[in-house]
C-alpha positions in Angstrom: -11.6 -2.7 -15.9 -8.1 -3.9 -16.7 -5.8 -5.6 -14.1 -3.7 -2.5 -13.7 -3.0 0.3 -11.3 -1.0 3.1 -13.1 0.8 6.3 -12.3 1.1 9.5 -14.4 4.1 11.7 -15.1 3.2 15.1 -13.5 0.7 17.3 -11.7 -1.8 17.2 -14.7 -2.5 14.8 -17.4 -1.1 15.2 -20.9 -3.3 14.5 -23.9 -1.5 11.3 -24.6 -1.9 10.1 -21.0 -5.6 10.9 -21.1 -6.2 8.9 -24.3 -4.1 6.0 -23.0 -6.1 5.8 -19.8 -9.4 6.0 -21.8 -8.2 3.1 -24.0 -6.6 1.0 -21.3 -9.2 1.4 -18.5 -7.0 0.5 -15.5 -8.6 -0.6 -12.3 -7.0 2.3 -10.4 -4.3 4.9 -10.2 -1.4 5.8 -7.9 0.1 9.2 -7.1 3.7 10.2 -6.1 5.3 13.4 -5.0 5.8 14.5 -8.6 2.0 14.6 -8.9 1.3 16.5 -5.8 1.5 20.3 -5.5 -1.6 21.4 -3.6 -5.0 19.9 -2.4 -6.8 21.8 -5.2 -4.4 20.6 -7.9 -4.6 17.0 -6.7 -8.4 17.1 -6.6 -8.4 18.2 -10.2 -6.0 15.5 -11.1 -8.0 12.8 -9.4 -11.2 14.0 -11.1 -9.4 13.9 -14.5 -8.1 10.4 -13.8 -11.6 9.1 -12.9 -13.1 10.9 -15.9 -10.8 8.9 -18.1 -12.4 5.6 -17.0 -15.9 6.9 -16.4 -16.2 5.7 -12.8 -15.0 6.4 -9.3 -11.7 4.5 -9.7 -9.5 4.0 -6.6 -6.6 6.5 -6.3 -3.8 5.2 -4.2 -0.9 6.9 -2.5 2.0 5.9 -0.1 1.4 8.2 2.8 3.1 6.4 5.7 4.8 9.1 7.7 8.5 9.4 8.4 10.6 8.8 5.3 7.7 7.8 3.1 5.3 10.7 2.6 4.2 11.8 -0.9 2.4 14.8 0.7 5.0 16.9 2.4 5.3 20.1 4.5 4.6 22.9 4.2 1.4 22.0 2.4 0.7 19.0 4.6 1.5 17.7 8.1 4.7 15.8 8.8 3.5 12.5 10.3 5.9 10.4 12.4 7.3 7.1 11.4 5.7 3.9 12.5 8.5 3.0 15.0 7.4 5.9 17.2 4.1 4.0 17.9 6.1 0.9 18.7 8.1 2.8 21.3 4.9 4.2 22.9 3.5 0.6 22.9 6.4 -0.6 25.0 5.2 1.8 27.7 1.5 1.9 27.2 -0.2 -0.4 24.6 -3.6 1.2 24.8 -2.2 4.7 24.3 -0.1 3.5 21.3 -3.2 2.1 19.6 -5.1 5.3 20.3 -2.3 7.4 18.9 -2.0 5.2 15.7 -5.8 5.4 15.2 -5.9 9.2 15.5 -2.8 9.7 13.3 -4.4 7.5 10.6 -7.6 9.6 10.9 -5.5 12.7 10.3 -3.9 11.2 7.3 -7.3 10.1 5.9 -8.6 13.7 6.3 -5.7 15.1 4.2 -6.1 12.4 1.6 -9.8 12.8 1.2 -9.4 16.5 0.9 -7.3 15.7 -2.2 -9.7 13.1 -3.7 -7.4 10.2 -2.7 -9.2 7.2 -1.2 -6.6 4.4 -0.8 -3.4 4.5 1.4 -0.8 1.8 1.0 -0.9 1.1 4.8 -0.6 -0.6 7.2 3.0 -1.7 6.7 3.0 -5.1 8.5 6.6 -6.1 8.0 8.3 -7.2 11.2 11.5 -5.3 11.8 14.7 -7.5 12.0 18.2 -6.8 13.3 20.8 -6.8 10.5 18.3 -6.2 7.7 18.5 -3.4 5.2 17.1 -0.1 6.3 14.6 -0.1 3.4 12.1 -1.0 6.1 13.7 0.1 9.3 11.6 2.6 11.2 8.8 2.2 8.7 7.9 -0.9 10.7 6.0 -0.7 14.0 8.1 -3.1 16.0 10.3 -6.2 16.2 7.4 -8.3 17.6 4.7 -9.6 15.3 1.9 -9.3 17.9 2.7 -5.6 18.3 2.8 -5.1 14.5 -0.6 -6.8 14.2 -2.3 -4.7 16.9 -1.0 -1.4 15.7 -1.6 -2.3 12.1 -5.2 -3.1 12.9 -5.6 0.3 14.7 -4.1 2.0 11.7 -6.4 0.3 9.2 -9.4 1.2 11.3 -8.4 4.8 11.6 -8.0 5.1 7.8 -11.3 3.4 7.1 -13.1 5.6 9.6 -11.9 8.6 7.6 -13.1 7.2 4.3 -9.7 5.8 3.1 -9.2 2.1 2.3 -6.1 0.4 3.7 -3.6 -1.8 1.8 -1.5 -4.1 3.9 2.1 -4.5 2.7 4.5 -6.2 1.9 2.8 -9.6 2.1 4.1 -12.1 3.2 6.8 -10.0 4.9 9.7 -7.7 3.8 11.4 -7.3 7.2 14.3 -9.7 6.6 15.4 -8.1 3.3 19.1 -7.7 3.2 19.0 -5.4 0.2 16.6 -2.7 -1.0 14.2 -4.3 -3.5 14.0 -1.0 -5.4 17.5 -1.8 -6.6 18.2 -5.6 -6.1 16.4 -8.8 -5.2 16.3 -9.7 -1.5 16.5 -13.3 -0.3 15.3 -14.8 2.9 16.7 -18.2 3.9 14.7 -18.5 7.1 12.8 -21.8 7.8 9.1 -22.2 7.4 8.3 -22.4 11.1 9.9 -19.1 11.9 8.5 -17.4 8.9 5.0 -18.5 9.9 5.4 -17.4 13.6 7.0 -14.0 12.9 6.9 -12.7 9.3 3.5 -14.1 8.2 1.7 -13.6 11.5 0.6 -9.9 11.2 -0.8 -10.5 7.8 -2.7 -13.6 9.0 -4.1 -11.4 11.9 -5.4 -8.8 9.3 -6.3 -11.2 6.5 -9.8 -9.7 6.4 -8.5 -6.4 4.9 -9.7 -5.8 1.4 -6.3 -5.3 -0.3 -2.7 -6.4 0.0 0.6 -5.6 -1.8 3.2 -8.2 -2.4 6.9 -8.0 -1.5 9.6 -8.6 -4.1 11.4 -11.0 -1.8 12.6 -14.6 -2.4 11.5 -17.0 0.4 13.9 -19.9 -0.2 11.9 -22.2 2.0 9.0 -22.0 -0.6 10.6 -21.0 -3.9 14.3 -20.6 -4.2 14.1 -19.1 -7.7 11.3 -16.6 -7.8 10.3 -13.5 -5.8 6.9 -13.8 -4.0 5.3 -11.5 -6.6 5.9 -14.0 -9.4 5.9 -17.2 -7.4 2.8 -19.5 -7.6 4.1 -21.3 -4.6 4.3 -18.3 -2.4 1.1 -16.8 -3.5 -0.9 -20.1 -3.5 0.6 -21.9 -0.6 1.5 -18.9 1.7 -0.6 -15.9 0.9 -3.9 -17.6 -0.1 -3.7 -20.7 2.1 -1.5 -20.3 5.1 -2.2 -16.6 5.7 -5.7 -17.0 4.4 -5.9 -13.7 2.5 -8.7 -13.7 -0.1 -8.8 -10.0 -0.9 -7.4 -8.1 -3.9 -3.7 -8.9 -4.3 -1.6 -6.3 -6.1 2.1 -6.4 -7.0 4.5 -4.0 -5.5 5.8 -1.7 -8.3 6.5 -4.0 -11.2 9.3 -1.7 -12.4 11.5 -2.1 -9.3 14.9 -3.6 -10.1 14.3 -6.6 -7.9 12.5 -8.1 -10.9 15.0 -8.3 -13.7 12.8 -9.6 -16.5 11.3 -7.2 -19.1 8.2 -5.5 -17.7 5.7 -7.3 -19.8 7.3 -10.6 -18.7 7.2 -9.8 -15.0 3.7 -8.5 -15.3 2.4 -11.7 -17.0 4.3 -13.9 -14.6 2.8 -12.0 -11.6 -0.7 -12.5 -12.9 -0.1 -16.1 -13.8 1.3 -16.7 -10.2 -1.9 -15.4 -8.7 -1.7 -11.6 -8.3 -5.0 -9.9 -9.3 -3.6 -6.5 -10.4 -0.2 -5.2 -11.6 1.0 -2.0 -10.1 3.3 0.3 -12.2 4.3 3.6 -10.6 6.7 5.8 -12.5 4.4 7.2 -15.2 6.7 6.3 -18.1 4.4 5.9 -21.1 6.6 3.4 -22.9 6.7 1.2 -19.8 3.0 1.6 -19.1 2.2 0.4 -22.7 4.4 -2.7 -22.2 2.7 -3.5 -18.9 -0.8 -2.9 -20.2 -0.1 -5.3 -23.1 0.4 -8.1 -20.6 -2.6 -7.2 -18.4 -6.0 -8.7 -19.2 -9.5 -7.3 -18.5 -10.4 -8.3 -14.9 -12.5 -11.5 -14.8 -13.3 -14.4 -12.5 -12.1 -14.2 -8.9 -9.9 -11.1 -9.6 -13.0 -9.2 -10.9 -15.0 -10.4 -7.8 -12.3 -9.1 -5.5 -12.0 -5.8 -7.4 -15.8 -5.3 -7.1 -15.6 -6.1 -3.4 -12.9 -3.3 -3.0 -15.1 -0.9 -4.9 -18.1 -1.8 -2.6 -15.9 -1.3 0.4 -14.8 2.1 -0.8 -18.3 3.2 -1.5 -19.4 2.1 2.0 -16.6 3.9 3.9 -17.1 7.1 1.9 -20.7 7.0 2.8 -20.1 6.3 6.5 -17.1 8.6 7.1 -17.7 11.6 9.4 -16.1 15.0 8.8 -12.8 15.3 10.7 -12.5 18.1 13.3 -8.9 18.6 12.5 -7.8 20.8 15.4 -9.4 18.3 17.9 -7.6 15.4 16.3 -4.3 17.3 16.2 -4.6 18.1 19.9 -5.5 14.5 20.8 -2.6 13.2 18.8 -0.1 15.6 20.4 -1.2 14.5 23.8 -1.1 10.8 23.0 2.2 10.8 21.1 4.1 13.5 23.1 4.9 15.3 19.8 4.0 18.8 18.8 1.5 18.9 15.9 0.6 21.8 13.6 -2.2 21.9 11.1 -1.4 21.9 7.4 
């Protein structure tokens, strides 16, 4: 297994993609809207991807709800943004946690129907006034304790349905003043406030098996490098202060926040302490460059990857079939929203 998670260009694999994945043997794959037409088509695609590497490789997706949903109506349910659950929490915390858990269970049912077994959730960024809207209502709340409680419920709901969670964007993207898809955000906040606000939800959920970095500069720790490529942030903050010892993947290495050539950013991320490089857009030329910088998994990175594979096997085995209409009715009652089955 190579220290890579890769995308593909369309709803089915080309001959060149298939051979590239056979030769490269990435740890896992990620799907975007361009890859998703119907449950049956996605199941065939996920089977083909796994056939390329000869094992049940993780297949990831970003299915948050709100603005970030790769599976969209009319084929799939429109899930609400995370901020809705924060609003419910302000009135009734227990009901909010129940609603989050049921919603995550519904998302998991849709994903497993398609052969997808990893969702890049929970988003544990703490919302901040004046920040760029790249996070916005994707965040549960402005209070770290609320984000942590609802994030825990979301992770549990996904796992109960056979889908592994990935907490993001560690160690916190909520203060970003620009969209890291297009530019490099900087946070000039002091260490004490970062620890008590931004880092706190990640520390509360440090036992989760996977996390995704944020392409954000934390000037209090490293004024020159984004967290993804910063040995100081990964070593001092993510591994020590937060205490996360699971599989650490980069956010999409092709995002414009990282200005270096892809092979350079990939190598620097791995040298800084990331275990796996994520590349999303399916561009073959870019994937070849990234793959050239990514080694075969070994040492602690391999151990963490094997732990993830074991976790996935366990939750697949323990997941119970979803009674979708019952879940939809329960969620409608808990959330006060009208729900329709996909």
